[in-house]
N, C-alpha and C positions, 0 to 999 in steps of 0.2 A: 807570211810577209808582214802581217800585223805584229807578230811576236818580234820580228827583226827590228821594226821601227820602234817598238816599245823598249827593246834593249839598247838601241842606239841613243834613245832620247834621255837616258839617265846621266849622260856625261856632264851636263851643265850643273845639275843640282848636286851631284857628288863632288864636283870640283869646288863648289861653294863651301864645302865643309872641311877643306884641307887646313892644316895648322900653319905650316911654314913653307911648303913647296910652292914655287911660283914659275910661271912662264916656261922656259926651256927645260927646267927640271921636271915639271909636270909632264911635258911631252916625252922626255927621255924615259921616265919610269913606265908610262902607259905603253909606249912603243916597244920597250924591252919586254914587258910582260906579254904583250901581244905576240911578239916574235917567238918567245918561249912556248906559248900555248899552241901557236900554229905549227912550230917545229915538232912538238910532241904529237899533235894530232895527225899531221901528214906523215911523220915517221911511222906511226902506228898503222896508218892506212896503206902506205907504200913500201915500208921497210927501207933497206939500204939504197934502193933504187932512187929514192928522193934526192940524195946528194949527187948521184950521177946526172940526174935530170937538171939539177942546178948548174952543173958545169957545162952542160950542152944546151942550155936554154936558147931559144930563138930570139931574134931582136924584139918582137912584140912583147915578150915577157919583160925585157929590161926597160923598155919604154913605159910599160904599165907599172913596173916597179917604182920608177921615178915619180910617176903620177901619184901612186899610193903614198909614197914618202912625203910629197908635198901636202897631200890631203891630211894625213895623220898629223903633220907638224903644224900646218897653218890653222887647223881647227882648234887645237889645244892652246896655241899662242893667242889666237883671237879671243877665245872664251875667257882668258885671263885679263883681257883688255877692255872688253865691252860686255853688254848684257847677252844672256842666252838667246833672247828673242832676236836681237840684231844679227847674231851669228847664224841662227837657223833660217831666218827669213832670207838672208843673203845667199846661203847655201841652196835654198830651194829653187833658184833659177837655173840649176844645173841641167835639167831636161831641155830647157829652151836654148841654152848655150850649146848643148850637144847637137840639137837639131840644126843650129846655125853652122856649127863647125862641119857637120856631116854634109851640109849643102856646099860649103866651100871646098872641102878636101875630097869628098867621095861623090860629089855631083848629085846628091839626093835633092829632089824637088820638094820645096816646102809649100803647103797649102796656105791660102790667104789667112785662115784662122790662126796658124802658127806665127805668121808675121805680126798679126795683131796682138797675139799673146806676148810676143817678145817686146813689142813697143809698150804694152801695158805694164808688164813686169819691170821693164827698165824704168818706167816712170815711177813705179812704187819704190824701187831702190833709190832712185835719185831724190825722191821726196824725203825718205828716211835719212839719207846722207846729208841733204841740205838742211834739215832741221837740226841735226847734230852740229853741223858747221856753224849754223846761226847761233846756237847756244854755247859755242866755244868749248865743246867737250872733246878735247884733243885725244884722250885715250880712246874714246868711243869711235872717233873718226879713224884713227890708226887701226883699231880692232876691226872695223868694218872693211877697211882696205885689205887687211891681212886675210879676213874671212873670204874675200873675193877669190883668193888663191885656191880655195877648195872647189867651187863649181868650175873654175877654169881648168884645173887639173882633172876634175871628174869628166869634163867634156872631152878632153884629149883622150882620157882613159877609155871611155865608152866608145869613142870613135875608133880607137885602136882595136878594141874587142870586136866591134862590128866588122872592121876590115879583116880581122883574124877569122871570124866565122865565115865570111864570104870567100876568103882565100882558101880556107880548109875545104869548102864545098867544091872549089875549083881545083883542088889538089895542088896548091902552091907549096912547094917543098920548104920555102923560107918562112912559112907561117907556123905559128905554134898552135897545137890542138887546143880547143877551148878549155878542156880540163886542166891543161898545164898552166893556165892563167892563175890558178890558185897559188902557184909558186911566186907569182908577182906580188901577191899580198904579203907573203912571208919575207921576200927580199925587200919590199918597201918598208916593212916594219923595222928590219935590220938597218937599212939606210937611215931611217928617221932617228933611231936610237943612237947610232954611231955619230951622226952629224950634229945632234943636239947635246951630246955628252960634254964636249969642251965648254960650251956656253952654260951648261948646267952646273959646272963645278964652281965652288965647293958645294957638294950635295948637303942640303939642309933639311931634307924631308924627315919627319918623325916616323916612328913605326906605324902610327895611326895613318899618316899620309901614304906610306908605302902599301899598307893594306888596302886603302881606298883605290889607289892607282893600279894595284894588282887586280882589283875587282873590275876596273875599267878596261884594262888590257885584255882580260880573259872573257868576262861576261858581256861587257859593252861593245867589244870590238872583234875579238877572234871568233867567238861563237856565232854572232849574227852574220859575219862575213862568210863563214862556212855554210850557214843555212841559206843565205842569199844566193850563193852560187847554185845550190840545189834547187831553190825556188825558181831560178831563172830558166830551168829546163821545163817547168810546168806552166808558168804564167807568161802571157805575152808582154812585151815591153811596155805598152801603154798602161796596162793594169799595174805593173810593178811601179812605174813612175807615179801613178795616181796614189797608190797605197803608201809609197815612200813619203808623201806629204804629211802623213800622220805624225812623222817625227817632229815636225814643227809644232803641231798641236800638243803632243805629249810632252815635248821638251820644255815649251813655255809653261805648260801646266805644272810640271814637276818643279821648275824653278820658282814659280809663284807660290805653290803650296809648301814646298820643302825648304826654300831659302828666302822667302818673303821678297822675291825679286819681281815686282810687277812691271810689265812692259810699258814703255813710254807711249804717249798718244801717237807720236810719229811712227813708232814701230807698229802699233796696232793698225793705223790707217794705211801705211805703206805695205804692211804685211797682208792685210786683207785684199789689197789690190793685186799683189803678187799671187796670192793663193787663188783668187778668183780667176785670174788669167790662166794659171796652170790647170786648174780643175776644168774650166770651160774648154780649154784646148784638148785635154785628154778625153773628156766625155764626148766631145764632138768627133774626135778621132775614132773612138771605140764605136760610136754610132755609125759613122761612115763605113767602117770595116764590116759591121754587122749587116748594113744594107747591101754592101757589095757582095758579101757572102750569100745572102738570101737570093740575090739576082743570079748569082752563079749557079745556085742549086736549081733554080727554075730553068 
């Protein structure tokens, strides 16, 4: 999982070294290479049955596909509008939004610590957004708003995956098996590439740009997505959520060292508040689970 976050985190610094590709063209090339890599990997693993599975995919696969498409697209567009730190900090609230959505749609009860974490993280994002608005950084404000689409889509996605896992245990015929959700990543990449292509025209990327975006599509996106699905079978969700926060640290560090993009004071202060809320919530949750497990053993 640490390797996954390390690979995810290179997107910002690599994007800062592009020659002429911008916004939707950046998104198109990365999503297209991601789709090609996933299609090759899944075809190798499943053979011709992959394409039959695509035709008969259950509804959760298609909902998850749309979520992945939004995540792939919003992330790259946002990172061309504002700083890497702003995007990653905004994205880091995904676990809390997921908990809130699961409460509303699946009826999961949230402990008091999670409600406090949601309030603290919201205050951190509001502080960061307010400071940008006060300094009249229009692109930064738009970029932060676009970046919000990533954790919102992620929250819907993880809620659908959780519903799928519960339905599968209950033998719901309309639910997709958990392994089939890999198809959703592939379909999401295809949707992202196809929907951004018209806005990306005329394509201005140099061969240098295409090479870097190919690196992002394969190494930064396709490979860690495949690893993350495998990791999710071995690690509990709270640990995955906690380790995923390393992407913020790695990503801001890469952008600072590799592109001389120092985070603003508002991003640092707001980000620290968000990360503190998330880490505290996850650590307390893991501790509560451990205590409950020890009592059960006794």
